[in-house]
N, C-alpha and C positions, 0 to 999 in steps of 0.2 A: 427558786422555782425554775424548773427546767423549761426551756423554750424549744419549740420545734422549728428547725430551720427548713426552709423550702428547698426542694431539689435544685441543684445548680443547673442553670440554663446552658444549653449548648453554645459554644463559642462560634463554631462554624455551622452554617445552615445549609441543608441540602435543598436544592431547587430542581425540579424536573426539567429536562431539556425541552426545547421547542424546535424539533428538526425542520418543521415547515417554514421556519423563519431564516434558515441558513441559505447561503448562496448555492451550495451544492444541490440542495433539494430543489430550488427553483430552476436551476440549469437542467437537471434531469427531467423534471416535470414538463418543462416547456420544449425540450429538444429531443426527447427519446423517440417519439413517433416519427418526426422528420428524419432522424438518423436511421431508424429501422427502414423507412421507405427508400432511402438512398441505397442502403445495403441490398434490399430486395431488387431494386432496379439494376444494380450491378451484378446480379446473379450470385451474390455472396450473402445469403440471409444470415441474420443473427441466430446463433445457436440457441436452442430452447433453454438450456441451463443458464445462459447469460441473461436472456429475457426474463426468466423466472427470478433471478437475483435482483434485477432492476424493479420488478413488480413488488417483491417483498420489501425492498428498501422504501418504497413509497408509503408503506403502512407501518414502518418501524417508528415506535414512539408516538403513534397517533391514537388518541383516546377513543376515537370512533371505531377502531378495530378491536377494542376490548381492553380491559384493565383489571387490576387487583385493587380491592378496597382494604384499607388499613384503618385502625381505630386506636386512639390513645385513651387509656382508662384514667389517666390523671386529669386531663383538662377536657376530655370528651371531644377531641378534635379528630376529624376524619380526613383521610388522605387517599387519593387515587393514584395508582402507579401504572403507566401504560406498559404494554408488552413490547418486546424487542423482536426483530426479524430473525436474528441468529444466522444471517447469510454471511458468506465468506467472500472477502476480497473487495467489497464496495462500501458497506455501511461503516462510517468512522467509529460509531459507538460500539458496534458489535466487534469490529476489528480490534479496538482497544481492549474490550473485555476479554477476547480470546488471547491477546498478548499477555495481559496481566494474569489470566487464569493459567496459561502455560507456564509462566515463570513461577507462580505460586505453587503449582503442583510439583514442578521439578525440585524446587528448593525444599518443600515440606515433606515430600514423599519419596523422592528418588535419589537425589544426589547426596553423597556423604560430604563431610567437612574436610575436603582435601583441596589441593591446588589445581586450578584449571587454566587452560590456555586457549585463546581464540585463534583459529586458523581461518583466514579469508582468502579465497582464490577466485580470480576472474580470468576470463578467456579472451583470446583475440577475436576481433570482429569477423574474421574469415570463417569461423566455425559457430558463431552465435546463433545463426538462423537454423543450423542443424539441431541445436539444443531445444528447439520447440517441440521436437518429437520426444515423447515421454520415455520410450525405450532407450534412445541414445543418451538422454539426460541421466537416466539411472545407471547406465553403463559407465559414463564419465565419473559420476559420483562414486561408484564402486572402485574405480582406479585411484581416485584421490584418497579415499579412506584407506585403501590397502597400502599406498606409499607412506602415509602418515603412520600407519601401524608398524611398518618395517623400520621406520626411523626411530620410533620410541622403543621398540624392542632392541634395536642395535645399541641404544644408550643404556640398556639394562641387561648386559650379557650374562650376569650371574643369577638372574631370577629364573626359577624353574617354571616352565609352562606359562610364560607371561601372556597377558591379555590386556587389551586397551579398553577404555570406556569413552564413548563419544556420542554426541547428539548433533546431527546435521540439519541445518535450516536452508531450504532452497528459496532464493529470492530471484524474481524475474524483472525487477524494476530498477531504474536509475534515478538520479536526482532530478532529471529533466522529464520525467514521466516517459522515458524511452524504454525499449525492451533491452534489458541488460542482465542476462542470467549469470548468477554467481552463487557461491556457497559460503555460508558461515558455519563453522564447526566449533562446538564447545567440547574440548578434549581434555580428559584428565591428564595432568602433566606428569605422567609416569605410567607404570604398568601394575596390574593386579595379578595376584597368585592365590589360588584357593585350595591347594592340596592339603594343607594343615590348618584350615581356617582362612578367612578372608584377610589378605595382607595387601598393603599398597607400598610401592617403591617409587620414590620420586626420580625423575629423569633430569638430566642437565643438557638442555638443547642449546646449541650455539648458532650463530648466523650462518656458519658454513653448513651445518646440518640442514637448515631451512633452504639454503641455496641448492644443495644436492637433492633435496626432496622436490623442489620446483623443477629442476632439470629432469629428474626421473619421471615426473608427472607429464611434462610436455612431450617427452619422447614417447611414452606409452599412449597418450591421447592421440598424437599424430599417427602412430602406428595403427591404432584402432580405426581411425578414419581412412587410412590407406587400405586396410583390409576390407572395409565396407565399400570401397570403390569410389569414395568421394575425392581422394587425391591419388596421384601416382607417386612413385618413389622420388622422382626428380623434384616435384613440387614439395614433398615432405622434407627432403634434404635442403632445399633452398630456404624454406621457412625456418628450419632449425639453424641455418647459418646466420640468420639475422642477429644483430646485437640485442635487439628488443623483439622477442618473439610474440609479445602480446599477453603472455602468461604472467600472472602476478600472485605470489603467495606471501602473505603477511602473517606473522605470528608474534608480534611484539607485545600484545596485550596479555598479561598474566594476572590472574586473580589468586591471591593468597588464601590459605585454608581458613583464616579467621575472618575474612572479608565476606560475610554472608550477603550484606546489602549490595556490595559491588558485583557479586555473582548474579544476583537477581536483576540488577540494572543491565548487565551484559546480556542475559537471556531475553529481557524485554527488547533490547536493541536488535537482537538476532530475529525476533519474532514480530518486529514492528510492521504496521500496515504500509502499503505503497505510497500513500499521500495523506496529508492532513487537511481537513476541511477548513481549518483556521487560515490556511495559506491561500485560499481562493477568494478572489474579489471579482465582481462583475462591473464592467465600465463600458457603456455605449455598446451593449450587446456583445462585447468581447470579454474574455476571461483573462485576468491577470493572476498568474500563479507565482507566488513567492517561493524561490528555490530554498531548500534546506540549508545550503551553503553556496557560496559564489561559484559559478562555473569556471571553466578553464580560461574563458575570455573575459571574466570579470562581471558577468551579468548577475544581478540579484533577483530578477523576475523574468518571466516569459509571458508573451501574449499569445493566446490561442483562440481559434474559432470554437464555439460550443460543440459543433459536430466533430471537430478534430479532437477536442477534449474527451468526449464520450468514446471515440474510437480508441484513444490511448488507454483510458482506464479500463476498458472492457478486456484488454489483453491480460490484466492482472487478476481476473476472476479465475480461480482454479477450477479444474474439472471436478465433478462430483465424485465423492468416495476415493479421492486421492490424497494421500498424506502430505502435509507440508513440512513435516519434520520426521527424521528417521533416527533410530537408535542402533548403535553398533557396539560390538565387543560384549563386555559384561552387562551393558545396559540394554542389549537386544532382548526381546521377549523370549526367544528360544534359548538364551544362555542359562546354564545351570547356576551361575552365581547371581542372577538377577534378583532372586528373592533375598539373598544375603545383603546385596547392595541396598535394596529398598528397606530392609529391616534396620540397616545402619544409617539411614538418612538422618541428617542433623547430628550424627555422631562423628567424632574425629578418629580416622583410621591411622594407627601408628605404623612405624616401619617394622620390618621383619624382626629386627633385633629387640623390639619391645613386646609387651604383652598383647595377646590377641584381643580383639574387640568383642564386646558382649552384644548379643542379639537383643534388641528391644522390640517391644510390640508397637506397631504403627497402625493407625486407622486405615481401614480399607476403602474409606470413602474418598473418591477422586474429585468429584465435581464440587465446585465452590459455590456458596450462596452468593447471589448477586450483591447483597448488601455488604458482605465482607470484602468483595472485590472492589466496590466503590470506596470502602474505608481504606483499602490498601493503596488506592491511587490518590484520592483527594484528602485523606485523613479526616473524613467526616462520615458519621454513621447515618445513612438515610432513614433508618428505623429508630432514630432518636428524636423525640418531639422537640421542635424549636421553641415551644412556649414554656413547657414545664420540665423538659429534660428527661422524661421517662421514656421507656421503650414503647414503640408502636408495634402492634400485632396485626398481621394480615388476617382478615376474617373471612374473605370470600373472593372468588374470581368471577367476573362478569363477562360473559361471552354471548349472551342472547342479544340479538339486535334490538328488540323492543325495550329491554331493560337498559341497554346502552343509551338509546335515544331518550328515555325517560329521565335518567340520571343527568346526562349531559345538558339536556334542555333546562333542567332545574337550576343548574349552576351557570348557565350562559355560555357553554362551550359548543363548538361546532359539532353537529351530529352526523355530518356526512364526511366520509373519508375522501381525501383528495385523489384525483385520477389524472392520468396523463392528459395534457392539453391536446385537443383534436388537431389532426394534421390539416393544415391549410395550404392549398396550392399557391405557389409563389406567383406574384404579379407578372404578367407577360412582359418581356423586354422586346422592344422594337428596334430593328436595324434601320439605319438611315435610308437604305434602299427601299424600305417598305413604305416610306412616306408617299411615293408616287410610283405605282407599279409600271413596269415596262421601261424603266430608266436604269442607268448604270450607277448613278450617285444619288438618286432620290429627287433630282431636280430636272425640269424639262430642258430640252436642247436650247441653244442660244436663239435659233431662228424661230422657235416656238414660244419664246418668252412673251409674256403680256406686259406691255408698258402702260403704266397708269399715269394720269394727268397730275403729276406732282411738280410741274415746272420744267423749264428747259434744262438740258444737260450743260455742265460747264464746258468751256472750250477745250479742244484737244491740245496736246503739247505743242504742235506746230503753229498754232495760232496764239501763242502766248504774246502778250504786249511787249513790243520792243522798249528799250529805255526811253523815257520821256524827254522830249526836247522842247525848248521854248517856242519854236516856230510851228510845232505840230499841234493838232487839235487834242482835245481831251481823249484819253484812252477809252476804248469801247467798254461798256459795262452791261450787265444783265440784271433783270429784276429778280428779287427774292421771291 
C-alpha cells in the first residue's frame, strides 16, 4: 500500500525584519529634526534629496505604509510583506539589496567566465576635498582607467585592435565614517579582440607594471590639478618628490575564470554600503560604532554624538540620477562588442589559438525578484511556507489607507506610521554671572554682603592661642 509522505518542511524560516526596533531607526527618528534645525541656523540647509531619503527610510518596512498579501494553498496560511523604500545610500536593507542585485546581474547577464583583477586606488588628503566636485571626480576616474588600459595593452603587444573590459565602483566612505573617495575597479585580466569573433587574451602583470601605472597616474592627476589652477608647478614638483605621495594602487586580488562565487563576492565587496546597522549601539545618548577593522591606532570602536553621526552618514547619500558604477571598454553601453560579451555571459572565452565561442541566448530581464535576492543572501526562500513547505503566492497589494488600518487592527499591529520626533527647544543654560545682575562674578561685593546670625566668627590667625603653660589660665574658647 502506497503511502503519501507530507512535503518536507523548510529548514530555514524567513522572518520579516522590524526596522523600527533597530538603533539606527531610533537615532534618525529622534535626532533628524534637531539636526536639520542646526543646519538651517548655520545657513547650511539640508538638501532636498537628502531630506527625502531620510523621510523614505522612516517608512521602509513599515506595514502601516502598505504591504503585499501572500497565501499558502497547502495550509491556508496568510503572510503580509511590507514595502521597501528603495532609497540609495542610507537604508541598510535597500543598500544590501542593491549590492546583491548588482552582483547577481553582472554574474548572470554581463561578465563571461574569464579571469578578473581588482584595482583599488586611493588619493592623498591634499586633493580629496576637490573630489567632492562631480566633474573633477569623473576626470580623475577617466585618467585612472586610461592608464590601466595602456598597461594591459602593453602586456599584449601582438593582439590586433585590443580593448579592455572594466567596471568601476566609486566609494566615498572610509572605515571611520569619514569622507574618503577612492575607486574599486573590476578589470578583465587581459584584452579582447573582435575582428574575427570575440576572443580574449590573458595578460601577465607584474609588480613593476603596477608601480609604473601608479607613477603615471599620480603625474597625470597632479598635472590635471595644476592646469585647473589648484596647484602651481613648484607645489606639484614638491609633492612628486615625496617618497610617499599619498597615491596607492593595489592590484593583488585576482579571481580565476573558474571561481564564479569568488567573483560574485568581490563585486559585492566593491558595491557594499557605507556602514552596517549591526555595528551601531546606543549608550547614554551616545552612539558606539564598531569599526569594520581596527584603526591605525588600534581602536575597535568610536563614540559619536547623534548629530555628528547624522552629519557623517548624510555625506554618503548620492545625488539623484548619478551612477554609482561605470562600464568601460567592451563593457561600455556604446561598445560594439557589448552584445557579444553579454551573450557569452557564463561562458568560458578561450584564447585566440582555440576555437571561437558560440553565441548563446540570454534572458533580457535585468531586474531580480526580491525573493530570489533574499534566497541568494540568506539561503532561505521567503516564499516557502514554514509550516508545510509549499510555495506561497502573492495575491494582492494593499495601498489604501482604510484597508491597511482594517487589516492591521485585526491582527494587532500598529496602524500609524512613525514620524520624526518633534523638535524641542533645549533647556536654557545660565551663566554664573546671571545669578545676580550687575555683578562681575554673580555674587555681591564684600562690603554689601549680608551676615546672618550663625554664631561668632573664629579668631583670626594673629590671635591664635600661644603654647599652654602651667602658670597661665585656660586658653580662651568660644561657644558653638
